[in-house]
Steps between C-alpha positions, in 0.01 A plus 500: 500500500801377303725290727813665360383840620359378831688696768510194729676297231749778443578515873542122524734498198706782653523317833617182328752701296631659820539156661690370197731802503559451874590134435739605222669750729568222754680282245880465506669761277572246225131435447357837603702687238378292205138517620504874542657550160258261330170566674529854629714648221354273227841406365572200279735220600769617258497849647516363853789272405694794360439717806593227749779358282357148507367268230139510383457141610620598847240779504233243413614267778502782754152613395369144526649451847381840614145420390512183708622697802232765451230235461614331822511830688148588384375154600640554849305825516187321374493729198575238235321168502 
């Protein structure tokens, strides 16, 4: 059986996705907004900057910091090693 179509793999990927989304939702507004726009709505940094009325470099900084926060939250939950 192809591992990409293995139902167990699909379930595990969905569970991990759900955990990541839960971690994003717990972020402070400043970081949650950019993550949702980038990763859930698939927007580019320029689009996010225009929507939030901040610079693209600020978007990049917020995304970087948010990733660190998400990584730490997932480590605490023993989801990310």
